[in-house]
C-alpha positions, 0 to 999 in steps of 0.5 A, spaced: 506 471 509 511 469 505 511 467 498 511 459 498 504 460 501 498 458 497 494 465 495 487 464 496 484 471 495 477 473 498 476 479 494 476 482 486 482 486 488 486 480 490 483 475 485 485 480 480 493 480 482 493 473 483 490 472 476 495 475 473 501 471 477 497 465 474 497 468 467 505 469 467 507 462 470 502 459 464 506 464 459 513 462 462 511 455 461 508 455 455 512 460 451 518 461 455 517 468 457 521 470 463 517 474 469 519 477 476 513 478 481 513 482 486 508 483 492 509 490 495 505 492 500 502 499 502 507 503 499 507 511 499 512 517 497 512 523 493 508 523 487 503 518 490 496 520 487 493 523 494 486 525 490 484 517 490 480 517 497 479 509 495 486 507 496 493 509 499 492 511 506 498 515 507 495 519 501 488 520 504 490 522 510 494 528 507 489 530 502 484 530 508 488 534 512 490 539 507 483 540 506 482 541 513 478 535 514 479 529 520 482 523 518 477 518 517 479 511 520 475 504 519 473 501 525 477 502 531 484 503 528 488 498 531 489 494 525 496 493 523 500 494 516 507 495 514 507 501 510 513 501 505 517 507 502 517 508 495 525 509 496 526 503 499 521 498 494 523 502 487 530 500 486 529 493 487 524 493 482 528 496 477 534 492 478 530 486 477 530 486 469 538 485 470 539 480 475 538 473 473 537 470 480 530 474 480 527 471 474 521 467 474 520 467 482 516 471 486 518 476 492 515 480 497 518 487 498 517 493 503 517 494 510 518 489 516 515 493 521 508 493 522 504 499 525 497 500 527 493 505 522 491 509 529 499 510 530 500 512 522 494 517 523 499 520 529 505 520 524 502 523 518 499 529 523 505 530 526 509 531 519 503 535 516 504 540 522 497 538 525 494 536 531 491 529 529 483 529 529 480 522 527 473 520 525 472 513 526 468 509 520 464 503 520 469 497 520 470 494 513 471 487 512 478 486 512 484 482 515 486 485 522 494 484 522 497 483 515 505 484 514 510 480 510 516 476 510 522 478 506 527 473 507 527 471 499 529 479 497 534 480 502 537 473 500 537 475 492 538 483 492 541 484 499 535 488 500 534 492 506 528 497 508 532 503 511 527 508 511 523 509 518 516 510 517 517 517 520 523 519 516 518 516 509 512 520 511 516 526 513 519 526 505 512 525 503 509 530 507 514 535 505 512 534 497 505 533 498 505 541 502 508 543 496 503 541 491 497 542 494 490 538 496 487 534 490 480 533 488 477 526 489 473 523 484 467 519 486 466 512 483 459 513 479 454 508 477 456 503 482 451 497 481 453 493 486 453 496 493 452 490 498 458 490 503 461 497 500 464 501 506 458 506 507 463 512 506 463 509 499 456 509 498 453 513 492 447 517 493 
């Protein structure tokens, strides 16, 4: 995916993000407010909320391992994503406020190399010092293969994602093990149940 593609989100999560992008563009055109939009993807690293079982797969896997549970994978686990280490992403976002060439533009930012969720699970297990134990859940309605082009952020910022998946996961694992497991809060009183993953359903 590259920045010049016209977004066509298919779920509420995607719609909410695109809405903010359209609002920023409209506010700039009407009132002159400058902005920089980043589209980071699958960011993980130290200080992430590993207690959130609904998002951030690396943290979910690590929290499950700390609790002695198997890692849960939706579908066959062969869907691919590029997992982005926070230490590669955050400095670019911080620099953008002082870089004139970034103003009023959209940037993909994150890792270039996609990996399957199954491979990620093995990397996480190794970093946590356990043998990989996986439970496969029903597949979700999601894009099977998704990763982004980073030509624009490289040209503008001189960006390069330097941290390999194994290096980043190892750093996060060290932090996670020093802080311990986190309790996952359940979504309460969900009225819309249709098409929710079965693991999210409330009794």
